[in-house]
C-alpha positions in Angstrom: 8.1 2.1 31.3 10.7 2.4 28.5 13.8 4.4 29.1 14.6 7.6 27.4 17.3 5.9 25.3 14.7 3.4 24.0 12.3 6.2 23.2 14.9 8.3 21.4 15.9 5.2 19.4 12.2 4.6 18.4 11.8 8.3 17.3 14.9 8.1 15.2 13.6 4.9 13.5 10.2 6.5 12.8 11.9 9.6 11.3 14.0 7.4 9.1 10.9 5.5 7.9 9.1 8.8 7.3 11.9 10.0 5.1 11.6 6.8 3.0 7.8 6.9 2.7 8.0 10.6 1.7 10.6 9.9 -1.0 8.6 6.9 -2.3 5.5 9.1 -2.5 7.4 11.7 -4.6 8.8 9.0 -6.9 5.4 7.4 -7.4 3.9 10.8 -8.1 6.4 11.5 -10.8 6.0 8.1 -12.4 2.2 8.3 -12.2 2.2 11.4 -14.4 4.0 9.6 -17.2 1.9 6.4 -16.8 -1.3 8.5 -16.8 -0.3 10.2 -20.1 0.4 6.8 -21.7 -3.0 5.5 -20.6 -4.9 8.6 -21.9 -3.0 8.3 -25.2 -3.8 4.6 -25.6 -7.6 4.8 -25.1 -8.5 6.6 -28.3 -6.5 4.1 -30.3 -8.4 1.1 -28.9 -11.7 2.9 -29.3 -11.0 3.8 -32.9 -9.9 0.3 -33.8 -13.2 -1.0 -32.4 -15.1 1.5 -34.5 -13.2 0.3 -37.6 -14.1 -3.4 -36.8 -17.7 -2.5 -36.4 -17.6 -0.7 -39.7 -16.1 -3.7 -41.4 -18.5 -6.2 -39.8 -21.4 -5.7 -42.4 -19.0 -6.3 -45.3 -17.6 -9.6 -44.1 -18.7 -12.8 -42.5 -17.6 -12.3 -38.9 -18.3 -15.9 -37.9 -15.7 -17.1 -40.3 -12.8 -15.9 -38.2 -11.7 -18.3 -35.4 -11.3 -15.5 -32.8 -15.0 -14.8 -33.1 -16.2 -18.4 -32.8 -17.0 -20.2 -29.6 -13.9 -21.9 -28.0 -13.3 -25.6 -27.9 -15.3 -27.5 -25.3 -12.2 -29.5 -24.5 -10.1 -26.4 -23.5 -9.9 -24.7 -20.2 -10.7 -21.0 -19.6 -7.6 -18.9 -19.6 -7.5 -16.1 -17.0 -4.8 -13.4 -17.4 -4.3 -11.8 -14.0 -2.3 -8.5 -14.0 -0.7 -7.6 -10.6 2.3 -5.6 -9.7 5.9 -6.7 -9.2 6.2 -4.8 -5.9 4.2 -4.2 -2.8 3.8 -1.1 -0.5 0.7 -0.1 -2.5 -2.1 -0.7 -0.1 -4.7 -3.3 -1.2 -3.8 -3.0 -4.9 -2.5 -6.6 -5.3 -4.8 -8.2 -2.7 -7.9 -6.8 -4.4 -6.9 -8.2 -7.8 -6.0 -11.6 -6.3 -9.3 -11.7 -4.4 -11.3 -10.8 -7.5 -9.4 -13.4 -9.5 -10.1 -16.1 -6.9 -13.8 -15.2 -6.9 -14.0 -15.3 -10.7 -12.3 -18.7 -10.7 -14.6 -20.1 -8.0 -17.8 -18.8 -9.7 -16.8 -19.6 -13.3 -18.4 -23.0 -12.9 -16.5 -24.6 -15.8 -14.0 -26.7 -14.0 -10.2 -26.2 -13.8 -8.7 -23.0 -15.3 -5.4 -22.1 -16.8 -3.7 -18.9 -15.6 -1.7 -16.2 -17.3 0.3 -14.4 -14.5 1.6 -10.9 -15.2 3.4 -9.4 -12.2 5.5 -11.0 -9.4 2.9 -10.7 -6.7 0.3 -12.7 -8.6 2.8 -15.3 -9.7 4.0 -15.9 -6.1 0.4 -16.3 -4.8 -1.0 -18.6 -7.5 2.1 -20.7 -8.1 2.1 -21.8 -4.4 -1.5 -23.0 -4.9 -0.7 -25.4 -7.7 -2.5 -23.7 -10.6 -1.6 -24.5 -14.2 0.2 -21.5 -15.6 0.4 -21.0 -19.4 1.7 -17.4 -19.5 4.2 -15.8 -17.1 5.6 -12.3 -17.2 7.4 -10.5 -14.4 9.6 -7.4 -14.3 8.0 -5.8 -17.4 6.5 -2.7 -15.9 9.8 -0.8 -15.5 10.3 -1.0 -19.3 6.7 -1.6 -20.4 6.3 -1.6 -24.2 3.8 -2.8 -26.8 6.0 -5.8 -27.5 5.2 -7.2 -24.0 1.5 -7.0 -24.8 2.0 -8.7 -28.2 3.8 -11.6 -26.5 1.1 -12.1 -24.0 -1.8 -11.6 -26.5 -0.2 -13.9 -29.1 0.3 -16.7 -26.6 -3.4 -16.4 -25.6 -4.5 -16.3 -29.3 -2.5 -19.4 -30.1 -3.9 -21.3 -27.1 -7.4 -20.3 -28.1 -7.1 -21.3 -31.8 -5.4 -24.6 -30.8 -8.3 -25.5 -28.5 -6.3 -25.4 -25.3 -8.3 -22.4 -24.1 -12.0 -22.3 -24.3 -12.1 -18.5 -23.5 -9.7 -15.8 -22.4 -10.4 -13.2 -19.7 -8.1 -10.5 -18.3 -8.4 -9.1 -14.8 -6.8 -5.8 -14.0 -7.2 -2.5 -12.2 -8.5 0.3 -14.4 -7.2 3.7 -13.6 -9.9 6.3 -12.8 -8.1 8.8 -10.6 -5.4 9.0 -8.0 -7.8 7.9 -5.3 -9.9 5.5 -7.4 -9.1 2.3 -9.3 -11.8 0.0 -10.6 -11.4 -3.8 -10.8 -12.2 -4.9 -14.4 -12.9 -8.4 -15.7 -12.8 -8.3 -19.5 -13.4 -11.0 -22.0 -10.8 -11.0 -24.7 -11.6 -14.2 -26.6 -13.9 -15.0 -28.2 -14.2 -11.4 -29.2 -17.8 -10.2 -28.4 -20.1 -10.1 -31.4 -19.4 -7.1 -33.7 -22.5 -5.1 -34.8 -22.2 -3.1 -38.0 -22.4 0.6 -37.6 -21.2 1.9 -40.9 -22.0 5.5 -41.6 -25.2 5.8 -43.6 -24.6 6.6 -47.3 -20.8 6.1 -47.0 -19.2 3.6 -49.4 -15.5 2.9 -48.8 -13.0 1.2 -51.1 -10.8 -1.2 -49.2 -7.4 -2.4 -50.2 -6.5 -5.3 -50.0 -10.1 -6.0 -49.2 -12.5 -6.0 -46.2 -11.9 -9.7 -45.4 -8.1 -9.3 -45.3 -8.3 -6.1 -43.2 -10.8 -7.7 -40.8 -8.6 -10.8 -40.3 -5.5 -8.6 -39.7 -7.2 -6.2 -37.3 -8.7 -8.8 -35.0 -5.4 -10.0 -33.5 -4.2 -6.4 -33.3 -7.4 -5.6 -31.4 -6.6 -8.3 -28.8 -3.0 -7.0 -28.5 -4.3 -3.4 -28.1 -6.7 -4.6 -25.3 -3.9 -6.4 -23.5 -1.6 -3.3 -23.8 -4.4 -1.1 -22.5 -4.8 -3.4 -19.5 -1.1 -3.3 -18.8 -1.0 0.5 -19.0 -4.1 0.9 -16.8 -2.6 -1.5 -14.2 0.7 0.3 -14.2 -0.9 3.7 -13.7 -3.2 2.3 -11.0 -0.2 0.8 -9.2 1.6 4.2 -9.0 -1.6 5.9 -7.8 -2.2 3.2 -5.1 1.5 3.5 -4.0 1.4 7.2 -3.8 -1.8 7.1 -1.7 -0.4 4.4 0.5 2.9 6.3 1.1 1.0 9.5 1.8 -1.0 7.8 4.4 2.1 6.2 5.9 3.9 9.6 6.0 0.9 11.1 7.9 0.7 8.2 10.3 4.4 8.5 11.0 3.9 12.2 11.8 1.2 11.3 14.3 3.4 8.6 15.8 6.2 11.0 16.2 4.0 13.5 18.0 2.8 10.8 20.3 6.3 9.4 21.0 7.7 12.9 21.6 4.9 13.7 24.1 5.4 10.4 25.9 9.2 11.0 26.0 8.7 14.4 27.5 6.5 12.9 30.2 9.1 10.3 31.0 11.8 12.9 31.1 9.7 15.1 33.3 9.0 12.2 35.7 12.7 11.4 35.9 13.6 15.0 36.7 10.9 15.2 39.3 12.1 12.0 40.9 15.7 13.3 41.0 14.5 16.6 42.6 12.6 14.6 45.2 15.6 12.5 46.0 17.9 15.6 46.4 15.4 17.3 48.6 14.9 14.1 50.7 18.6 13.7 51.0 19.0 17.3 52.1 16.2 17.0 54.7 17.8 13.9 56.1 21.1 15.7 56.8 
């Protein structure tokens, strides 16, 4: 049976941990709000860009652009895996790593090349000897469109050069505070664009449909990567807030249990002392 001193020490430790988890929950909640606003603001941009590409598709030859053509048979599939830089977020990172491992195992096209965004994914896959083409860590604290451009441009260059036969991105899509959905999106080659121009509408393009189409395709890939980073960032804060809330509630239950047990131990000690005093008095 532990002593009262040990129990008090454990209670103090649990209270200190509870204060930390409560503070982390509040910080994650405040950051989630900003991250959620950025996600909501980015979605219409990506959707509208896709609509413009679909509108341009009937006026150009889509197959003429390298980003729409089938990748080189000599290249490897490039898989961009977006994890977090930190833990204490429940199964957020492990779910992404598990999904990436399943995708790599079931892809069936031999060895793959990885693009690792986030420290947790980099630490996991680097220890297992994968070939890494893209590596980005520590970007979520200062996330900007420039980071997405750097990642997307590296993937586009590898695809055009023939080093990558296809490009996929795996990330957590933000649905709500309690729900994040694992997504595996194909970035390259860009899925076939079907023309959906408005009936009866005739637009004049400057400098021309072909030039606009060729300029928008790389921007579309960059926008998709940026959306994946924003979605993952918001999902991380939601997962961390949920995990810290659960940890705070568990610590409260542990405090109640330890306090009850400490009171029982103290009561037993007091009873034992009373019995000793009474026994000593009876003996005299």
